[in-house]
mmCIF file of the N, C-alpha and C atoms, coordinates in Angstrom:
data_MODEL
# 
_entry.id   MODEL 
# 
loop_
_atom_site.group_PDB 
_atom_site.id 
_atom_site.type_symbol 
_atom_site.label_atom_id 
_atom_site.label_alt_id 
_atom_site.label_comp_id 
_atom_site.label_asym_id 
_atom_site.label_entity_id 
_atom_site.label_seq_id 
_atom_site.pdbx_PDB_ins_code 
_atom_site.Cartn_x 
_atom_site.Cartn_y 
_atom_site.Cartn_z 
_atom_site.occupancy 
_atom_site.B_iso_or_equiv 
_atom_site.pdbx_formal_charge 
_atom_site.auth_seq_id 
_atom_site.auth_comp_id 
_atom_site.auth_asym_id 
_atom_site.auth_atom_id 
_atom_site.pdbx_PDB_model_num 
ATOM 1   N N  . MET A 1 1  ? -8.596  -1.416  -3.183  1.00 0.00 ? 1  MET A N  1 
ATOM 2   C CA . MET A 1 1  ? -8.864  -2.757  -2.700  1.00 0.00 ? 1  MET A CA 1 
ATOM 3   C C  . MET A 1 1  ? -9.622  -3.569  -3.740  1.00 0.00 ? 1  MET A C  1 
ATOM 4   N N  . ALA A 1 2  ? -10.481 -2.931  -4.509  1.00 0.00 ? 2  ALA A N  1 
ATOM 5   C CA . ALA A 1 2  ? -11.219 -3.666  -5.531  1.00 0.00 ? 2  ALA A CA 1 
ATOM 6   C C  . ALA A 1 2  ? -10.259 -4.357  -6.494  1.00 0.00 ? 2  ALA A C  1 
ATOM 7   N N  . ASP A 1 3  ? -9.091  -3.742  -6.715  1.00 0.00 ? 3  ASP A N  1 
ATOM 8   C CA . ASP A 1 3  ? -8.108  -4.349  -7.607  1.00 0.00 ? 3  ASP A CA 1 
ATOM 9   C C  . ASP A 1 3  ? -7.650  -5.715  -7.106  1.00 0.00 ? 3  ASP A C  1 
ATOM 10  N N  . LEU A 1 4  ? -7.514  -5.869  -5.791  1.00 0.00 ? 4  LEU A N  1 
ATOM 11  C CA . LEU A 1 4  ? -7.125  -7.172  -5.242  1.00 0.00 ? 4  LEU A CA 1 
ATOM 12  C C  . LEU A 1 4  ? -8.186  -8.221  -5.540  1.00 0.00 ? 4  LEU A C  1 
ATOM 13  N N  . TYR A 1 5  ? -9.439  -7.851  -5.391  1.00 0.00 ? 5  TYR A N  1 
ATOM 14  C CA . TYR A 1 5  ? -10.512 -8.808  -5.652  1.00 0.00 ? 5  TYR A CA 1 
ATOM 15  C C  . TYR A 1 5  ? -10.594 -9.141  -7.138  1.00 0.00 ? 5  TYR A C  1 
ATOM 16  N N  . GLU A 1 6  ? -10.359 -8.154  -7.996  1.00 0.00 ? 6  GLU A N  1 
ATOM 17  C CA . GLU A 1 6  ? -10.318 -8.422  -9.432  1.00 0.00 ? 6  GLU A CA 1 
ATOM 18  C C  . GLU A 1 6  ? -9.160  -9.360  -9.764  1.00 0.00 ? 6  GLU A C  1 
ATOM 19  N N  . GLU A 1 7  ? -8.037  -9.170  -9.088  1.00 0.00 ? 7  GLU A N  1 
ATOM 20  C CA . GLU A 1 7  ? -6.878  -10.046 -9.281  1.00 0.00 ? 7  GLU A CA 1 
ATOM 21  C C  . GLU A 1 7  ? -7.206  -11.478 -8.866  1.00 0.00 ? 7  GLU A C  1 
ATOM 22  N N  . ILE A 1 8  ? -7.925  -11.633 -7.755  1.00 0.00 ? 8  ILE A N  1 
ATOM 23  C CA . ILE A 1 8  ? -8.320  -12.970 -7.298  1.00 0.00 ? 8  ILE A CA 1 
ATOM 24  C C  . ILE A 1 8  ? -9.196  -13.651 -8.346  1.00 0.00 ? 8  ILE A C  1 
ATOM 25  N N  . VAL A 1 9  ? -10.156 -12.925 -8.887  1.00 0.00 ? 9  VAL A N  1 
ATOM 26  C CA . VAL A 1 9  ? -11.033 -13.476 -9.924  1.00 0.00 ? 9  VAL A CA 1 
ATOM 27  C C  . VAL A 1 9  ? -10.205 -13.888 -11.139 1.00 0.00 ? 9  VAL A C  1 
ATOM 28  N N  . SER A 1 10 ? -9.270  -13.040 -11.536 1.00 0.00 ? 10 SER A N  1 
ATOM 29  C CA . SER A 1 10 ? -8.417  -13.338 -12.685 1.00 0.00 ? 10 SER A CA 1 
ATOM 30  C C  . SER A 1 10 ? -7.573  -14.590 -12.444 1.00 0.00 ? 10 SER A C  1 
ATOM 31  N N  . LEU A 1 11 ? -6.994  -14.692 -11.258 1.00 0.00 ? 11 LEU A N  1 
ATOM 32  C CA . LEU A 1 11 ? -6.196  -15.876 -10.928 1.00 0.00 ? 11 LEU A CA 1 
ATOM 33  C C  . LEU A 1 11 ? -7.044  -17.142 -10.955 1.00 0.00 ? 11 LEU A C  1 
ATOM 34  N N  . ARG A 1 12 ? -8.244  -17.075 -10.410 1.00 0.00 ? 12 ARG A N  1 
ATOM 35  C CA . ARG A 1 12 ? -9.138  -18.244 -10.401 1.00 0.00 ? 12 ARG A CA 1 
ATOM 36  C C  . ARG A 1 12 ? -9.467  -18.671 -11.829 1.00 0.00 ? 12 ARG A C  1 
ATOM 37  N N  . ARG A 1 13 ? -9.727  -17.694 -12.699 1.00 0.00 ? 13 ARG A N  1 
ATOM 38  C CA . ARG A 1 13 ? -10.037 -18.009 -14.094 1.00 0.00 ? 13 ARG A CA 1 
ATOM 39  C C  . ARG A 1 13 ? -8.872  -18.701 -14.782 1.00 0.00 ? 13 ARG A C  1 
ATOM 40  N N  . GLU A 1 14 ? -7.652  -18.349 -14.373 1.00 0.00 ? 14 GLU A N  1 
ATOM 41  C CA . GLU A 1 14 ? -6.446  -18.958 -14.939 1.00 0.00 ? 14 GLU A CA 1 
ATOM 42  C C  . GLU A 1 14 ? -6.112  -20.294 -14.284 1.00 0.00 ? 14 GLU A C  1 
ATOM 43  N N  . GLY A 1 15 ? -6.893  -20.686 -13.272 1.00 0.00 ? 15 GLY A N  1 
ATOM 44  C CA . GLY A 1 15 ? -6.634  -21.936 -12.576 1.00 0.00 ? 15 GLY A CA 1 
ATOM 45  C C  . GLY A 1 15 ? -5.493  -21.853 -11.578 1.00 0.00 ? 15 GLY A C  1 
ATOM 46  N N  . ARG A 1 16 ? -5.148  -20.629 -11.192 1.00 0.00 ? 16 ARG A N  1 
ATOM 47  C CA . ARG A 1 16 ? -4.045  -20.431 -10.248 1.00 0.00 ? 16 ARG A CA 1 
ATOM 48  C C  . ARG A 1 16 ? -4.573  -20.306 -8.832  1.00 0.00 ? 16 ARG A C  1 
ATOM 49  N N  . LYS A 1 17 ? -3.673  -20.488 -7.864  1.00 0.00 ? 17 LYS A N  1 
ATOM 50  C CA . LYS A 1 17 ? -4.029  -20.391 -6.455  1.00 0.00 ? 17 LYS A CA 1 
ATOM 51  C C  . LYS A 1 17 ? -3.434  -19.128 -5.851  1.00 0.00 ? 17 LYS A C  1 
ATOM 52  N N  . ALA A 1 18 ? -4.073  -18.677 -4.765  1.00 0.00 ? 18 ALA A N  1 
ATOM 53  C CA . ALA A 1 18 ? -3.584  -17.508 -4.036  1.00 0.00 ? 18 ALA A CA 1 
ATOM 54  C C  . ALA A 1 18 ? -4.182  -17.533 -2.640  1.00 0.00 ? 18 ALA A C  1 
ATOM 55  N N  . ALA A 1 19 ? -3.588  -16.740 -1.763  1.00 0.00 ? 19 ALA A N  1 
ATOM 56  C CA . ALA A 1 19 ? -4.114  -16.581 -0.403  1.00 0.00 ? 19 ALA A CA 1 
ATOM 57  C C  . ALA A 1 19 ? -4.208  -15.091 -0.111  1.00 0.00 ? 19 ALA A C  1 
ATOM 58  N N  . LEU A 1 20 ? -5.276  -14.700 0.561   1.00 0.00 ? 20 LEU A N  1 
ATOM 59  C CA . LEU A 1 20 ? -5.478  -13.301 0.923   1.00 0.00 ? 20 LEU A CA 1 
ATOM 60  C C  . LEU A 1 20 ? -5.359  -13.165 2.432   1.00 0.00 ? 20 LEU A C  1 
ATOM 61  N N  . ALA A 1 21 ? -4.370  -12.394 2.880   1.00 0.00 ? 21 ALA A N  1 
ATOM 62  C CA . ALA A 1 21 ? -4.169  -12.132 4.308   1.00 0.00 ? 21 ALA A CA 1 
ATOM 63  C C  . ALA A 1 21 ? -4.780  -10.771 4.630   1.00 0.00 ? 21 ALA A C  1 
ATOM 64  N N  . THR A 1 22 ? -5.520  -10.713 5.734   1.00 0.00 ? 22 THR A N  1 
ATOM 65  C CA . THR A 1 22 ? -6.177  -9.476  6.145   1.00 0.00 ? 22 THR A CA 1 
ATOM 66  C C  . THR A 1 22 ? -5.943  -9.229  7.623   1.00 0.00 ? 22 THR A C  1 
ATOM 67  N N  . ILE A 1 23 ? -5.548  -8.014  7.982   1.00 0.00 ? 23 ILE A N  1 
ATOM 68  C CA . ILE A 1 23 ? -5.430  -7.646  9.392   1.00 0.00 ? 23 ILE A CA 1 
ATOM 69  C C  . ILE A 1 23 ? -6.839  -7.399  9.909   1.00 0.00 ? 23 ILE A C  1 
ATOM 70  N N  . VAL A 1 24 ? -7.236  -8.147  10.922  1.00 0.00 ? 24 VAL A N  1 
ATOM 71  C CA . VAL A 1 24 ? -8.594  -8.025  11.451  1.00 0.00 ? 24 VAL A CA 1 
ATOM 72  C C  . VAL A 1 24 ? -8.654  -7.321  12.794  1.00 0.00 ? 24 VAL A C  1 
ATOM 73  N N  . ASN A 1 25 ? -7.521  -7.219  13.492  1.00 0.00 ? 25 ASN A N  1 
ATOM 74  C CA . ASN A 1 25 ? -7.510  -6.570  14.801  1.00 0.00 ? 25 ASN A CA 1 
ATOM 75  C C  . ASN A 1 25 ? -6.132  -5.970  15.033  1.00 0.00 ? 25 ASN A C  1 
ATOM 76  N N  . VAL A 1 26 ? -6.102  -4.787  15.603  1.00 0.00 ? 26 VAL A N  1 
ATOM 77  C CA . VAL A 1 26 ? -4.840  -4.104  15.872  1.00 0.00 ? 26 VAL A CA 1 
ATOM 78  C C  . VAL A 1 26 ? -4.771  -3.752  17.347  1.00 0.00 ? 26 VAL A C  1 
ATOM 79  N N  . ARG A 1 27 ? -3.646  -4.097  17.961  1.00 0.00 ? 27 ARG A N  1 
ATOM 80  C CA . ARG A 1 27 ? -3.376  -3.683  19.338  1.00 0.00 ? 27 ARG A CA 1 
ATOM 81  C C  . ARG A 1 27 ? -2.026  -2.995  19.353  1.00 0.00 ? 27 ARG A C  1 
ATOM 82  N N  . GLY A 1 28 ? -1.961  -1.845  19.949  1.00 0.00 ? 28 GLY A N  1 
ATOM 83  C CA . GLY A 1 28 ? -0.702  -1.119  20.010  1.00 0.00 ? 28 GLY A CA 1 
ATOM 84  C C  . GLY A 1 28 ? -0.379  -0.438  18.698  1.00 0.00 ? 28 GLY A C  1 
ATOM 85  N N  . SER A 1 29 ? 0.869   -0.101  18.550  1.00 0.00 ? 29 SER A N  1 
ATOM 86  C CA . SER A 1 29 ? 1.340   0.627   17.380  1.00 0.00 ? 29 SER A CA 1 
ATOM 87  C C  . SER A 1 29 ? 1.902   -0.344  16.348  1.00 0.00 ? 29 SER A C  1 
ATOM 88  N N  . ILE A 1 30 ? 1.380   -0.269  15.142  1.00 0.00 ? 30 ILE A N  1 
ATOM 89  C CA . ILE A 1 30 ? 1.885   -1.104  14.051  1.00 0.00 ? 30 ILE A CA 1 
ATOM 90  C C  . ILE A 1 30 ? 2.003   -0.236  12.801  1.00 0.00 ? 30 ILE A C  1 
ATOM 91  N N  . PRO A 1 31 ? 2.820   -0.638  11.827  1.00 0.00 ? 31 PRO A N  1 
ATOM 92  C CA . PRO A 1 31 ? 2.993   0.168   10.616  1.00 0.00 ? 31 PRO A CA 1 
ATOM 93  C C  . PRO A 1 31 ? 1.899   -0.078  9.574   1.00 0.00 ? 31 PRO A C  1 
ATOM 94  N N  . SER A 1 32 ? 0.704   -0.453  10.019  1.00 0.00 ? 32 SER A N  1 
ATOM 95  C CA . SER A 1 32 ? -0.400  -0.709  9.099   1.00 0.00 ? 32 SER A CA 1 
ATOM 96  C C  . SER A 1 32 ? -1.710  -0.388  9.805   1.00 0.00 ? 32 SER A C  1 
ATOM 97  N N  . PHE A 1 33 ? -2.807  -0.983  9.358   1.00 0.00 ? 33 PHE A N  1 
ATOM 98  C CA . PHE A 1 33 ? -4.117  -0.672  9.910   1.00 0.00 ? 33 PHE A CA 1 
ATOM 99  C C  . PHE A 1 33 ? -5.040  -1.875  9.770   1.00 0.00 ? 33 PHE A C  1 
ATOM 100 N N  . ALA A 1 34 ? -6.088  -1.896  10.583  1.00 0.00 ? 34 ALA A N  1 
ATOM 101 C CA . ALA A 1 34 ? -7.084  -2.968  10.471  1.00 0.00 ? 34 ALA A CA 1 
ATOM 102 C C  . ALA A 1 34 ? -7.686  -2.922  9.076   1.00 0.00 ? 34 ALA A C  1 
ATOM 103 N N  . SER A 1 35 ? -7.892  -4.043  8.489   1.00 0.00 ? 35 SER A N  1 
ATOM 104 C CA . SER A 1 35 ? -8.433  -4.287  7.145   1.00 0.00 ? 35 SER A CA 1 
ATOM 105 C C  . SER A 1 35 ? -7.367  -4.207  6.050   1.00 0.00 ? 35 SER A C  1 
ATOM 106 N N  . ALA A 1 36 ? -6.103  -3.940  6.391   1.00 0.00 ? 36 ALA A N  1 
ATOM 107 C CA . ALA A 1 36 ? -5.034  -3.972  5.387   1.00 0.00 ? 36 ALA A CA 1 
ATOM 108 C C  . ALA A 1 36 ? -4.954  -5.389  4.819   1.00 0.00 ? 36 ALA A C  1 
ATOM 109 N N  . LYS A 1 37 ? -4.671  -5.491  3.522   1.00 0.00 ? 37 LYS A N  1 
ATOM 110 C CA . LYS A 1 37 ? -4.679  -6.787  2.856   1.00 0.00 ? 37 LYS A CA 1 
ATOM 111 C C  . LYS A 1 37 ? -3.407  -7.010  2.041   1.00 0.00 ? 37 LYS A C  1 
ATOM 112 N N  . MET A 1 38 ? -3.024  -8.284  1.945   1.00 0.00 ? 38 MET A N  1 
ATOM 113 C CA . MET A 1 38 ? -1.900  -8.690  1.112   1.00 0.00 ? 38 MET A CA 1 
ATOM 114 C C  . MET A 1 38 ? -2.298  -9.977  0.392   1.00 0.00 ? 38 MET A C  1 
ATOM 115 N N  . LEU A 1 39 ? -2.231  -9.952  -0.920  1.00 0.00 ? 39 LEU A N  1 
ATOM 116 C CA . LEU A 1 39 ? -2.520  -11.124 -1.739  1.00 0.00 ? 39 LEU A CA 1 
ATOM 117 C C  . LEU A 1 39 ? -1.205  -11.817 -2.071  1.00 0.00 ? 39 LEU A C  1 
ATOM 118 N N  . VAL A 1 40 ? -1.121  -13.101 -1.751  1.00 0.00 ? 40 VAL A N  1 
ATOM 119 C CA . VAL A 1 40 ? 0.071   -13.902 -2.058  1.00 0.00 ? 40 VAL A CA 1 
ATOM 120 C C  . VAL A 1 40 ? -0.320  -14.893 -3.147  1.00 0.00 ? 40 VAL A C  1 
ATOM 121 N N  . ARG A 1 41 ? 0.342   -14.795 -4.293  1.00 0.00 ? 41 ARG A N  1 
ATOM 122 C CA . ARG A 1 41 ? 0.049   -15.679 -5.421  1.00 0.00 ? 41 ARG A CA 1 
ATOM 123 C C  . ARG A 1 41 ? 0.857   -16.972 -5.324  1.00 0.00 ? 41 ARG A C  1 
ATOM 124 N N  . ASP A 1 42 ? 0.436   -17.972 -6.101  1.00 0.00 ? 42 ASP A N  1 
ATOM 125 C CA . ASP A 1 42 ? 1.103   -19.275 -6.085  1.00 0.00 ? 42 ASP A CA 1 
ATOM 126 C C  . ASP A 1 42 ? 2.561   -19.217 -6.528  1.00 0.00 ? 42 ASP A C  1 
ATOM 127 N N  . ASP A 1 43 ? 2.967   -18.158 -7.207  1.00 0.00 ? 43 ASP A N  1 
ATOM 128 C CA . ASP A 1 43 ? 4.375   -18.019 -7.594  1.00 0.00 ? 43 ASP A CA 1 
ATOM 129 C C  . ASP A 1 43 ? 5.188   -17.239 -6.559  1.00 0.00 ? 43 ASP A C  1 
ATOM 130 N N  . GLY A 1 44 ? 4.536   -16.867 -5.442  1.00 0.00 ? 44 GLY A N  1 
ATOM 131 C CA . GLY A 1 44 ? 5.215   -16.158 -4.367  1.00 0.00 ? 44 GLY A CA 1 
ATOM 132 C C  . GLY A 1 44 ? 5.149   -14.651 -4.462  1.00 0.00 ? 44 GLY A C  1 
ATOM 133 N N  . SER A 1 45 ? 4.682   -14.132 -5.581  1.00 0.00 ? 45 SER A N  1 
ATOM 134 C CA . SER A 1 45 ? 4.571   -12.680 -5.719  1.00 0.00 ? 45 SER A CA 1 
ATOM 135 C C  . SER A 1 45 ? 3.407   -12.167 -4.879  1.00 0.00 ? 45 SER A C  1 
ATOM 136 N N  . ILE A 1 46 ? 3.455   -10.885 -4.533  1.00 0.00 ? 46 ILE A N  1 
ATOM 137 C CA . ILE A 1 46 ? 2.420   -10.304 -3.682  1.00 0.00 ? 46 ILE A CA 1 
ATOM 138 C C  . ILE A 1 46 ? 1.868   -9.023  -4.281  1.00 0.00 ? 46 ILE A C  1 
ATOM 139 N N  . SER A 1 47 ? 0.678   -8.667  -3.832  1.00 0.00 ? 47 SER A N  1 
ATOM 140 C CA . SER A 1 47 ? 0.075   -7.356  -4.072  1.00 0.00 ? 47 SER A CA 1 
ATOM 141 C C  . SER A 1 47 ? -0.443  -6.880  -2.736  1.00 0.00 ? 47 SER A C  1 
ATOM 142 N N  . GLY A 1 48 ? -0.259  -5.611  -2.458  1.00 0.00 ? 48 GLY A N  1 
ATOM 143 C CA . GLY A 1 48 ? -0.696  -5.067  -1.184  1.00 0.00 ? 48 GLY A CA 1 
ATOM 144 C C  . GLY A 1 48 ? 0.341   -5.319  -0.109  1.00 0.00 ? 48 GLY A C  1 
ATOM 145 N N  . THR A 1 49 ? 0.028   -4.860  1.096   1.00 0.00 ? 49 THR A N  1 
ATOM 146 C CA . THR A 1 49 ? 0.942   -5.032  2.218   1.00 0.00 ? 49 THR A CA 1 
ATOM 147 C C  . THR A 1 49 ? 0.157   -5.041  3.521   1.00 0.00 ? 49 THR A C  1 
ATOM 148 N N  . ILE A 1 50 ? 0.683   -5.749  4.490   1.00 0.00 ? 50 ILE A N  1 
ATOM 149 C CA . ILE A 1 50 ? 0.095   -5.714  5.828   1.00 0.00 ? 50 ILE A CA 1 
ATOM 150 C C  . ILE A 1 50 ? 1.068   -5.066  6.808   1.00 0.00 ? 50 ILE A C  1 
ATOM 151 N N  . GLY A 1 51 ? 2.021   -4.319  6.274   1.00 0.00 ? 51 GLY A N  1 
ATOM 152 C CA . GLY A 1 51 ? 2.903   -3.550  7.133   1.00 0.00 ? 51 GLY A CA 1 
ATOM 153 C C  . GLY A 1 51 ? 4.379   -3.805  6.958   1.00 0.00 ? 51 GLY A C  1 
ATOM 154 N N  . GLY A 1 52 ? 4.738   -4.842  6.236   1.00 0.00 ? 52 GLY A N  1 
ATOM 155 C CA . GLY A 1 52 ? 6.150   -5.119  6.005   1.00 0.00 ? 52 GLY A CA 1 
ATOM 156 C C  . GLY A 1 52 ? 6.821   -5.792  7.191   1.00 0.00 ? 52 GLY A C  1 
ATOM 157 N N  . GLY A 1 53 ? 8.116   -5.905  7.102   1.00 0.00 ? 53 GLY A N  1 
ATOM 158 C CA . GLY A 1 53 ? 8.910   -6.437  8.199   1.00 0.00 ? 53 GLY A CA 1 
ATOM 159 C C  . GLY A 1 53 ? 8.743   -7.925  8.441   1.00 0.00 ? 53 GLY A C  1 
ATOM 160 N N  . CYS A 1 54 ? 9.123   -8.320  9.659   1.00 0.00 ? 54 CYS A N  1 
ATOM 161 C CA . CYS A 1 54 ? 9.141   -9.738  10.039  1.00 0.00 ? 54 CYS A CA 1 
ATOM 162 C C  . CYS A 1 54 ? 7.756   -10.375 10.023  1.00 0.00 ? 54 CYS A C  1 
ATOM 163 N N  . VAL A 1 55 ? 6.746   -9.634  10.485  1.00 0.00 ? 55 VAL A N  1 
ATOM 164 C CA . VAL A 1 55 ? 5.392   -10.201 10.526  1.00 0.00 ? 55 VAL A CA 1 
ATOM 165 C C  . VAL A 1 55 ? 4.897   -10.480 9.116   1.00 0.00 ? 55 VAL A C  1 
ATOM 166 N N  . GLU A 1 56 ? 5.119   -9.545  8.203   1.00 0.00 ? 56 GLU A N  1 
ATOM 167 C CA . GLU A 1 56 ? 4.686   -9.767  6.826   1.00 0.00 ? 56 GLU A CA 1 
ATOM 168 C C  . GLU A 1 56 ? 5.414   -10.971 6.230   1.00 0.00 ? 56 GLU A C  1 
ATOM 169 N N  . ALA A 1 57 ? 6.689   -11.135 6.534   1.00 0.00 ? 57 ALA A N  1 
ATOM 170 C CA . ALA A 1 57 ? 7.445   -12.290 6.038   1.00 0.00 ? 57 ALA A CA 1 
ATOM 171 C C  . ALA A 1 57 ? 6.872   -13.593 6.586   1.00 0.00 ? 57 ALA A C  1 
ATOM 172 N N  . GLU A 1 58 ? 6.486   -13.604 7.852   1.00 0.00 ? 58 GLU A N  1 
ATOM 173 C CA . GLU A 1 58 ? 5.887   -14.807 8.446   1.00 0.00 ? 58 GLU A CA 1 
ATOM 174 C C  . GLU A 1 58 ? 4.533   -15.113 7.813   1.00 0.00 ? 58 GLU A C  1 
ATOM 175 N N  . VAL A 1 59 ? 3.743   -14.080 7.570   1.00 0.00 ? 59 VAL A N  1 
ATOM 176 C CA . VAL A 1 59 ? 2.436   -14.277 6.930   1.00 0.00 ? 59 VAL A CA 1 
ATOM 177 C C  . VAL A 1 59 ? 2.629   -14.776 5.506   1.00 0.00 ? 59 VAL A C  1 
ATOM 178 N N  . TRP A 1 60 ? 3.611   -14.231 4.794   1.00 0.00 ? 60 TRP A N  1 
ATOM 179 C CA . TRP A 1 60 ? 3.907   -14.683 3.432   1.00 0.00 ? 60 TRP A CA 1 
ATOM 180 C C  . TRP A 1 60 ? 4.234   -16.175 3.442   1.00 0.00 ? 60 TRP A C  1 
ATOM 181 N N  . GLN A 1 61 ? 5.076   -16.595 4.377   1.00 0.00 ? 61 GLN A N  1 
ATOM 182 C CA . GLN A 1 61 ? 5.454   -18.011 4.466   1.00 0.00 ? 61 GLN A CA 1 
ATOM 183 C C  . GLN A 1 61 ? 4.240   -18.888 4.781   1.00 0.00 ? 61 GLN A C  1 
ATOM 184 N N  . ALA A 1 62 ? 3.410   -18.452 5.715   1.00 0.00 ? 62 ALA A N  1 
ATOM 185 C CA . ALA A 1 62 ? 2.202   -19.217 6.059   1.00 0.00 ? 62 ALA A CA 1 
ATOM 186 C C  . ALA A 1 62 ? 1.266   -19.307 4.858   1.00 0.00 ? 62 ALA A C  1 
ATOM 187 N N  . ALA A 1 63 ? 1.135   -18.222 4.115   1.00 0.00 ? 63 ALA A N  1 
ATOM 188 C CA . ALA A 1 63 ? 0.274   -18.224 2.927   1.00 0.00 ? 63 ALA A CA 1 
ATOM 189 C C  . ALA A 1 63 ? 0.803   -19.203 1.886   1.00 0.00 ? 63 ALA A C  1 
ATOM 190 N N  . ARG A 1 64 ? 2.111   -19.234 1.693   1.00 0.00 ? 64 ARG A N  1 
ATOM 191 C CA . ARG A 1 64 ? 2.707   -20.172 0.738   1.00 0.00 ? 64 ARG A CA 1 
ATOM 192 C C  . ARG A 1 64 ? 2.423   -21.619 1.138   1.00 0.00 ? 64 ARG A C  1 
ATOM 193 N N  . GLU A 1 65 ? 2.488   -21.900 2.430   1.00 0.00 ? 65 GLU A N  1 
ATOM 194 C CA . GLU A 1 65 ? 2.196   -23.257 2.911   1.00 0.00 ? 65 GLU A CA 1 
ATOM 195 C C  . GLU A 1 65 ? 0.734   -23.623 2.664   1.00 0.00 ? 65 GLU A C  1 
ATOM 196 N N  . VAL A 1 66 ? -0.170  -22.677 2.895   1.00 0.00 ? 66 VAL A N  1 
ATOM 197 C CA . VAL A 1 66 ? -1.599  -22.924 2.657   1.00 0.00 ? 66 VAL A CA 1 
ATOM 198 C C  . VAL A 1 66 ? -1.845  -23.168 1.171   1.00 0.00 ? 66 VAL A C  1 
ATOM 199 N N  . ILE A 1 67 ? -1.226  -22.373 0.326   1.00 0.00 ? 67 ILE A N  1 
ATOM 200 C CA . ILE A 1 67 ? -1.403  -22.519 -1.124  1.00 0.00 ? 67 ILE A CA 1 
ATOM 201 C C  . ILE A 1 67 ? -0.936  -23.899 -1.588  1.00 0.00 ? 67 ILE A C  1 
ATOM 202 N N  . GLU A 1 68 ? 0.143   -24.400 -1.014  1.00 0.00 ? 68 GLU A N  1 
ATOM 203 C CA . GLU A 1 68 ? 0.692   -25.696 -1.422  1.00 0.00 ? 68 GLU A CA 1 
ATOM 204 C C  . GLU A 1 68 ? -0.148  -26.879 -0.956  1.00 0.00 ? 68 GLU A C  1 
ATOM 205 N N  . GLN A 1 69 ? -1.019  -26.688 0.012   1.00 0.00 ? 69 GLN A N  1 
ATOM 206 C CA . GLN A 1 69 ? -1.851  -27.791 0.537   1.00 0.00 ? 69 GLN A CA 1 
ATOM 207 C C  . GLN A 1 69 ? -2.929  -28.181 -0.438  1.00 0.00 ? 69 GLN A C  1 
# 
């Protein structure tokens, strides 16, 4: 996880934008865990995962919208 934070610092130094998505609560069965993180960079690339599938795709899209604001 420290690598994600180092990546954020590096991106900020380069003047780039990114969004960090974190699972904060889990109910039921999911393919991930609370505190899982996914970093979405301004070019759309990611590091980490919050479980994949449709939910991760929706979070990726929301992160891209936030980055563009």
